[in-house]
ChimeraX commands (.cxc) that place a marker at each C-alpha (Angstrom):
marker #1 position 0.02,0.15,-0.27 radius 0.5
marker #1 position 1.64,3.65,-0.52 radius 0.5
marker #1 position -0.36,6.55,-0.29 radius 0.5
marker #1 position -0.37,8.90,-3.30 radius 0.5
marker #1 position -0.51,12.68,-3.26 radius 0.5
marker #1 position -4.59,12.34,-4.30 radius 0.5
marker #1 position -4.97,10.23,-0.89 radius 0.5
marker #1 position -2.64,11.83,0.87 radius 0.5
marker #1 position -5.12,15.36,0.52 radius 0.5
marker #1 position -8.16,13.23,0.79 radius 0.5
marker #1 position -7.32,12.32,4.12 radius 0.5
marker #1 position -6.30,16.24,4.52 radius 0.5
marker #1 position -9.60,17.99,2.84 radius 0.5
marker #1 position -11.44,15.79,5.39 radius 0.5
marker #1 position -9.39,16.28,8.36 radius 0.5
marker #1 position -9.62,20.07,7.68 radius 0.5
marker #1 position -13.60,19.18,7.17 radius 0.5
marker #1 position -14.16,17.34,10.52 radius 0.5
marker #1 position -12.21,20.25,12.62 radius 0.5
marker #1 position -14.50,22.20,10.51 radius 0.5
marker #1 position -18.11,20.09,11.35 radius 0.5
marker #1 position -21.10,21.74,11.10 radius 0.5
marker #1 position -19.43,24.56,9.58 radius 0.5
marker #1 position -19.55,25.64,5.35 radius 0.5
marker #1 position -16.15,25.74,4.22 radius 0.5
marker #1 position -14.68,27.19,0.79 radius 0.5
marker #1 position -13.04,25.34,-1.36 radius 0.5
marker #1 position -10.70,28.17,-1.27 radius 0.5
marker #1 position -10.47,28.18,2.73 radius 0.5
marker #1 position -9.74,24.53,2.39 radius 0.5
marker #1 position -7.34,24.74,-0.18 radius 0.5
marker #1 position -4.76,27.28,1.69 radius 0.5
marker #1 position -5.03,25.79,5.30 radius 0.5
marker #1 position -4.70,22.23,3.61 radius 0.5
marker #1 position -1.84,23.19,1.02 radius 0.5
marker #1 position -3.95,21.41,-1.58 radius 0.5
marker #1 position -3.71,22.72,-5.30 radius 0.5
marker #1 position -6.80,24.28,-5.83 radius 0.5
marker #1 position -7.56,22.16,-8.78 radius 0.5
marker #1 position -6.36,19.04,-7.22 radius 0.5
marker #1 position -8.51,19.42,-4.34 radius 0.5
marker #1 position -11.77,20.53,-6.61 radius 0.5
marker #1 position -11.23,16.68,-8.70 radius 0.5
marker #1 position -10.26,14.76,-5.06 radius 0.5
marker #1 position -14.13,16.88,-3.75 radius 0.5
marker #1 position -16.10,15.57,-6.15 radius 0.5
marker #1 position -14.86,11.71,-5.58 radius 0.5
marker #1 position -15.23,12.38,-1.36 radius 0.5
marker #1 position -18.33,13.78,-3.25 radius 0.5
marker #1 position -19.32,10.65,-5.05 radius 0.5
marker #1 position -18.68,8.61,-2.35 radius 0.5
marker #1 position -20.84,10.41,0.47 radius 0.5
marker #1 position -17.90,11.43,2.60 radius 0.5
marker #1 position -18.76,15.02,1.90 radius 0.5
marker #1 position -21.46,17.05,0.57 radius 0.5
marker #1 position -21.28,20.77,-1.37 radius 0.5
marker #1 position -23.66,23.70,-1.08 radius 0.5
marker #1 position -24.05,26.23,-3.89 radius 0.5
marker #1 position -24.63,29.85,-3.73 radius 0.5
marker #1 position -22.95,32.66,-2.44 radius 0.5
marker #1 position -22.52,31.16,0.80 radius 0.5
marker #1 position -21.16,27.60,-0.86 radius 0.5
marker #1 position -19.33,25.79,-0.30 radius 0.5
marker #1 position -18.61,21.69,1.43 radius 0.5
marker #1 position -19.02,20.26,4.60 radius 0.5
marker #1 position -18.77,16.13,6.02 radius 0.5
marker #1 position -21.59,14.21,4.75 radius 0.5
marker #1 position -21.57,12.66,8.53 radius 0.5
marker #1 position -19.87,12.98,11.63 radius 0.5
marker #1 position -16.23,12.50,12.03 radius 0.5
marker #1 position -16.94,9.78,14.57 radius 0.5
marker #1 position -18.34,7.38,11.51 radius 0.5
marker #1 position -15.46,8.80,8.86 radius 0.5
marker #1 position -12.52,5.85,9.06 radius 0.5
marker #1 position -9.19,6.50,7.90 radius 0.5
marker #1 position -8.99,3.01,6.25 radius 0.5
marker #1 position -12.37,3.69,4.12 radius 0.5
marker #1 position -10.97,7.04,2.66 radius 0.5
marker #1 position -7.38,5.77,1.88 radius 0.5
marker #1 position -9.54,1.96,0.16 radius 0.5
marker #1 position -11.54,4.34,-2.04 radius 0.5
marker #1 position -9.24,6.73,-3.12 radius 0.5
marker #1 position -6.03,4.75,-3.20 radius 0.5
marker #1 position -7.63,1.37,-3.64 radius 0.5
marker #1 position -6.69,-1.97,-1.16 radius 0.5
marker #1 position -4.15,-1.86,1.87 radius 0.5
marker #1 position -2.49,-4.52,0.76 radius 0.5
marker #1 position 1.95,-3.55,0.43 radius 0.5
marker #1 position 1.91,-5.94,-2.12 radius 0.5
marker #1 position -0.82,-7.54,-5.10 radius 0.5
marker #1 position -0.40,-11.69,-4.58 radius 0.5
marker #1 position -2.86,-10.66,-1.65 radius 0.5
marker #1 position -5.54,-9.75,-3.13 radius 0.5
marker #1 position -7.97,-12.78,-3.83 radius 0.5
marker #1 position -8.63,-12.38,-7.38 radius 0.5
marker #1 position -4.39,-12.58,-8.13 radius 0.5
marker #1 position -3.53,-14.91,-10.59 radius 0.5
marker #1 position 0.10,-12.94,-11.64 radius 0.5
marker #1 position 1.77,-15.92,-9.27 radius 0.5
marker #1 position 2.02,-19.36,-9.98 radius 0.5
marker #1 position 4.03,-20.40,-6.58 radius 0.5
marker #1 position 1.62,-18.27,-4.79 radius 0.5
marker #1 position 1.38,-20.48,-1.52 radius 0.5
marker #1 position 4.65,-21.46,-1.66 radius 0.5
marker #1 position 5.65,-17.85,-0.99 radius 0.5
marker #1 position 8.78,-17.59,2.13 radius 0.5
marker #1 position 7.08,-13.70,2.67 radius 0.5
marker #1 position 2.84,-13.94,1.85 radius 0.5
marker #1 position 2.85,-14.13,5.24 radius 0.5
marker #1 position 4.40,-11.62,6.28 radius 0.5
marker #1 position 2.70,-9.35,4.29 radius 0.5
marker #1 position -0.52,-11.08,4.54 radius 0.5
marker #1 position 0.40,-9.90,8.09 radius 0.5
marker #1 position 1.31,-6.47,7.42 radius 0.5
marker #1 position -1.62,-5.68,5.83 radius 0.5
marker #1 position -3.67,-7.00,8.74 radius 0.5
marker #1 position -1.99,-4.33,11.43 radius 0.5
marker #1 position -1.86,-1.41,9.26 radius 0.5
marker #1 position -5.53,-2.23,8.83 radius 0.5
marker #1 position -6.21,-2.46,12.23 radius 0.5
marker #1 position -5.08,1.09,12.53 radius 0.5
marker #1 position -6.49,2.29,9.78 radius 0.5
marker #1 position -9.36,0.54,10.00 radius 0.5
marker #1 position -9.55,1.66,13.72 radius 0.5
marker #1 position -8.80,5.51,13.49 radius 0.5
marker #1 position -11.87,8.12,13.19 radius 0.5
marker #1 position -11.14,11.79,12.11 radius 0.5
marker #1 position -12.86,12.39,15.25 radius 0.5
marker #1 position -10.42,10.28,16.73 radius 0.5
marker #1 position -6.96,12.10,14.93 radius 0.5
marker #1 position -8.15,15.77,16.25 radius 0.5
marker #1 position -8.95,14.59,19.93 radius 0.5
marker #1 position -4.69,13.13,19.13 radius 0.5
marker #1 position -4.55,17.05,17.93 radius 0.5
marker #1 position -5.83,18.26,20.70 radius 0.5
marker #1 position -3.94,15.84,23.23 radius 0.5
marker #1 position -0.50,16.96,21.81 radius 0.5
marker #1 position -1.13,20.99,21.92 radius 0.5
marker #1 position -2.36,20.14,25.50 radius 0.5
marker #1 position 1.07,18.47,26.23 radius 0.5
marker #1 position 3.12,21.44,24.16 radius 0.5
marker #1 position 1.54,24.45,25.78 radius 0.5
marker #1 position 1.15,22.58,28.78 radius 0.5
marker #1 position 5.41,22.64,29.95 radius 0.5
marker link #1:1,2 radius 0.2
marker link #1:2,3 radius 0.2
marker link #1:3,4 radius 0.2
marker link #1:4,5 radius 0.2
marker link #1:5,6 radius 0.2
marker link #1:6,7 radius 0.2
marker link #1:7,8 radius 0.2
marker link #1:8,9 radius 0.2
marker link #1:9,10 radius 0.2
marker link #1:10,11 radius 0.2
marker link #1:11,12 radius 0.2
marker link #1:12,13 radius 0.2
marker link #1:13,14 radius 0.2
marker link #1:14,15 radius 0.2
marker link #1:15,16 radius 0.2
marker link #1:16,17 radius 0.2
marker link #1:17,18 radius 0.2
marker link #1:18,19 radius 0.2
marker link #1:19,20 radius 0.2
marker link #1:20,21 radius 0.2
marker link #1:21,22 radius 0.2
marker link #1:22,23 radius 0.2
marker link #1:23,24 radius 0.2
marker link #1:24,25 radius 0.2
marker link #1:25,26 radius 0.2
marker link #1:26,27 radius 0.2
marker link #1:27,28 radius 0.2
marker link #1:28,29 radius 0.2
marker link #1:29,30 radius 0.2
marker link #1:30,31 radius 0.2
marker link #1:31,32 radius 0.2
marker link #1:32,33 radius 0.2
marker link #1:33,34 radius 0.2
marker link #1:34,35 radius 0.2
marker link #1:35,36 radius 0.2
marker link #1:36,37 radius 0.2
marker link #1:37,38 radius 0.2
marker link #1:38,39 radius 0.2
marker link #1:39,40 radius 0.2
marker link #1:40,41 radius 0.2
marker link #1:41,42 radius 0.2
marker link #1:42,43 radius 0.2
marker link #1:43,44 radius 0.2
marker link #1:44,45 radius 0.2
marker link #1:45,46 radius 0.2
marker link #1:46,47 radius 0.2
marker link #1:47,48 radius 0.2
marker link #1:48,49 radius 0.2
marker link #1:49,50 radius 0.2
marker link #1:50,51 radius 0.2
marker link #1:51,52 radius 0.2
marker link #1:52,53 radius 0.2
marker link #1:53,54 radius 0.2
marker link #1:54,55 radius 0.2
marker link #1:55,56 radius 0.2
marker link #1:56,57 radius 0.2
marker link #1:57,58 radius 0.2
marker link #1:58,59 radius 0.2
marker link #1:59,60 radius 0.2
marker link #1:60,61 radius 0.2
marker link #1:61,62 radius 0.2
marker link #1:62,63 radius 0.2
marker link #1:63,64 radius 0.2
marker link #1:64,65 radius 0.2
marker link #1:65,66 radius 0.2
marker link #1:66,67 radius 0.2
marker link #1:67,68 radius 0.2
marker link #1:68,69 radius 0.2
marker link #1:69,70 radius 0.2
marker link #1:70,71 radius 0.2
marker link #1:71,72 radius 0.2
marker link #1:72,73 radius 0.2
marker link #1:73,74 radius 0.2
marker link #1:74,75 radius 0.2
marker link #1:75,76 radius 0.2
marker link #1:76,77 radius 0.2
marker link #1:77,78 radius 0.2
marker link #1:78,79 radius 0.2
marker link #1:79,80 radius 0.2
marker link #1:80,81 radius 0.2
marker link #1:81,82 radius 0.2
marker link #1:82,83 radius 0.2
marker link #1:83,84 radius 0.2
marker link #1:84,85 radius 0.2
marker link #1:85,86 radius 0.2
marker link #1:86,87 radius 0.2
marker link #1:87,88 radius 0.2
marker link #1:88,89 radius 0.2
marker link #1:89,90 radius 0.2
marker link #1:90,91 radius 0.2
marker link #1:91,92 radius 0.2
marker link #1:92,93 radius 0.2
marker link #1:93,94 radius 0.2
marker link #1:94,95 radius 0.2
marker link #1:95,96 radius 0.2
marker link #1:96,97 radius 0.2
marker link #1:97,98 radius 0.2
marker link #1:98,99 radius 0.2
marker link #1:99,100 radius 0.2
marker link #1:100,101 radius 0.2
marker link #1:101,102 radius 0.2
marker link #1:102,103 radius 0.2
marker link #1:103,104 radius 0.2
marker link #1:104,105 radius 0.2
marker link #1:105,106 radius 0.2
marker link #1:106,107 radius 0.2
marker link #1:107,108 radius 0.2
marker link #1:108,109 radius 0.2
marker link #1:109,110 radius 0.2
marker link #1:110,111 radius 0.2
marker link #1:111,112 radius 0.2
marker link #1:112,113 radius 0.2
marker link #1:113,114 radius 0.2
marker link #1:114,115 radius 0.2
marker link #1:115,116 radius 0.2
marker link #1:116,117 radius 0.2
marker link #1:117,118 radius 0.2
marker link #1:118,119 radius 0.2
marker link #1:119,120 radius 0.2
marker link #1:120,121 radius 0.2
marker link #1:121,122 radius 0.2
marker link #1:122,123 radius 0.2
marker link #1:123,124 radius 0.2
marker link #1:124,125 radius 0.2
marker link #1:125,126 radius 0.2
marker link #1:126,127 radius 0.2
marker link #1:127,128 radius 0.2
marker link #1:128,129 radius 0.2
marker link #1:129,130 radius 0.2
marker link #1:130,131 radius 0.2
marker link #1:131,132 radius 0.2
marker link #1:132,133 radius 0.2
marker link #1:133,134 radius 0.2
marker link #1:134,135 radius 0.2
marker link #1:135,136 radius 0.2
marker link #1:136,137 radius 0.2
marker link #1:137,138 radius 0.2
marker link #1:138,139 radius 0.2
marker link #1:139,140 radius 0.2
marker link #1:140,141 radius 0.2
marker link #1:141,142 radius 0.2
marker link #1:142,143 radius 0.2
marker link #1:143,144 radius 0.2
view
């Protein structure tokens, strides 16, 4: 698994919308705060909208907002939607047929464990959890 720029930007966009949950965020503010090129962000937000992660509002006070609470959006779901499966190597896919020695591969079980560990982390992490950790770290830094 490799997180692409598109995946990284999608995660940043959803995090920004989660931080501003309940507010309508303009694409310009989101792009500026998240350091995402505007044209690329437009494409990503369209995809995230189609997938049901975000909603858009038109008009003078238009912009974007999360389609559901940050506690209901898992990091793993966004990664899979944008970048595909979590597996670190193609041979872990159920329909993979590129290797003739797939069951004798010495590393297959290792990669399977890596995929399971990674999935456990990203599927157990919501955007609400990320915000909570950010606040805890911020409080710790200021309490020194």
